[in-house]
matplotlib code that plots the C-alpha trace (Angstrom):
import matplotlib.pyplot as plt

x = [-15.2, -18.5, -18.6, -20.3, -17.2, -14.5, -14.4, -13.0, -10.2, -9.4, -9.3, -6.9, -4.7, -4.6, -3.9, -1.3, 0.3, 0.6, 2.1, 4.6, 5.6, 6.1, 8.4, 10.6, 12.6, 11.3, 9.8, 11.3, 8.5, 8.7, 12.5, 12.6, 10.0, 11.8, 15.2, 13.6, 12.2, 15.7, 15.1, 18.3, 19.0, 18.3, 14.9, 14.2, 15.0, 13.0, 9.8, 8.7, 9.6, 7.3, 4.5, 4.8, 4.7, 1.5, -0.1, 0.8, -0.8, -3.9, -4.2, -3.8, -6.3, -9.0, -9.0, -7.5, -9.0, -6.9, -3.8, -5.5, -6.2, -2.5, -1.3, -3.7, -2.6, 1.0, 0.3, -1.5, 1.6, 3.7, 1.6, 1.7, 5.5, 5.1, 3.0, 5.7, 8.3, 6.2, 5.6, 9.4, 10.0, 7.3, 5.5, 2.5, -0.9, -0.9, 2.1, 0.0, -2.9, -1.5, -0.7, -4.0, -5.9, -4.1, -4.8, -8.5, -8.7, -6.7, -8.7, -12.1, -11.0, -9.6, -12.9, -15.3, -13.6, -11.2, -12.2, -15.9, -14.8, -12.7]
y = [13.1, 12.2, 13.1, 9.8, 7.8, 10.2, 8.5, 5.3, 7.2, 8.9, 5.6, 4.2, 7.4, 7.1, 3.3, 3.4, 6.5, 4.8, 1.8, 4.0, 5.6, 2.1, 1.3, 4.3, 2.8, 0.2, -1.0, -4.3, -6.6, -5.2, -5.2, -8.8, -9.8, -7.9, -9.4, -12.9, -12.4, -11.5, -7.8, -5.8, -2.7, -0.7, -2.2, -1.7, 2.0, 2.3, 0.8, 3.8, 6.2, 4.3, 4.2, 7.9, 8.7, 6.6, 8.4, 11.8, 10.5, 9.4, 12.8, 14.6, 12.1, 13.6, 16.5, 14.9, 11.4, 9.8, 10.5, 8.6, 5.7, 5.6, 5.7, 2.9, 0.9, 1.3, 0.1, -2.9, -3.8, -3.2, -5.8, -8.3, -8.2, -8.6, -11.7, -13.1, -12.6, -14.6, -17.3, -17.6, -18.0, -20.8, -18.8, -20.1, -18.5, -16.3, -14.3, -13.4, -11.8, -8.3, -7.9, -9.4, -7.1, -4.1, -5.2, -5.6, -2.1, -0.5, -2.2, -1.3, 2.3, 2.6, 1.5, 3.2, 6.4, 7.2, 5.4, 6.3, 10.0, 9.9]
z = [-6.0, -4.4, -0.7, 0.0, -1.0, 0.0, 3.5, 2.0, 0.3, 3.6, 5.5, 2.9, 3.2, 7.0, 7.0, 4.3, 5.9, 9.2, 7.5, 5.7, 9.0, 10.5, 7.6, 8.0, 10.9, 10.2, 13.4, 14.6, 13.4, 9.9, 9.8, 10.9, 8.3, 5.5, 6.4, 6.6, 3.2, 1.9, 1.2, 0.8, 2.9, -0.3, -0.7, 3.0, 2.7, -0.5, 0.8, 2.9, 0.1, -2.3, 0.3, 1.1, -2.6, -2.9, 0.0, -1.6, -4.9, -3.0, -1.3, -4.7, -6.1, -3.9, -6.3, -9.4, -9.3, -12.1, -10.0, -7.2, -9.6, -10.6, -7.0, -6.0, -9.1, -8.1, -4.6, -6.0, -8.0, -4.9, -2.9, -5.8, -5.5, -1.7, -2.3, -4.6, -1.9, 0.5, -2.2, -2.9, 0.8, 1.1, 3.8, 5.5, 4.6, 7.7, 6.4, 3.3, 5.2, 5.7, 1.9, 0.9, 3.3, 1.9, -1.7, -0.9, 0.7, -2.1, -4.9, -3.4, -2.8, -6.3, -7.8, -5.5, -4.6, -7.5, -10.7, -10.2, -10.2, -13.3]

ax = plt.figure().add_subplot(projection="3d")
ax.plot(x, y, z, "-o")
ax.set_aspect("equal")
plt.show()
């Protein structure tokens, strides 16, 4: 991976890692939102596992870029599902912003940092 674009992958790893840690409990804001969206306790417990696995894939992807591409693609699918949860709950547009922001960061990182190195 080109040293000029590794910083973007590191930013994604740190941000997604912090989000995964916030989901472990989860913190009250996240728990309230997940419950409001109708997520079961099983789903709530699974979310941090998925995010931690993605972070691991993104870290490995620094040396094996195609794994980073797969991890990023998996997280894009995760956030598409999140958007669908918001849609089904007729949420206002402000509830979509975190998922859309993550998707933008993930998509740019996947293309610039990982896919360009494959």
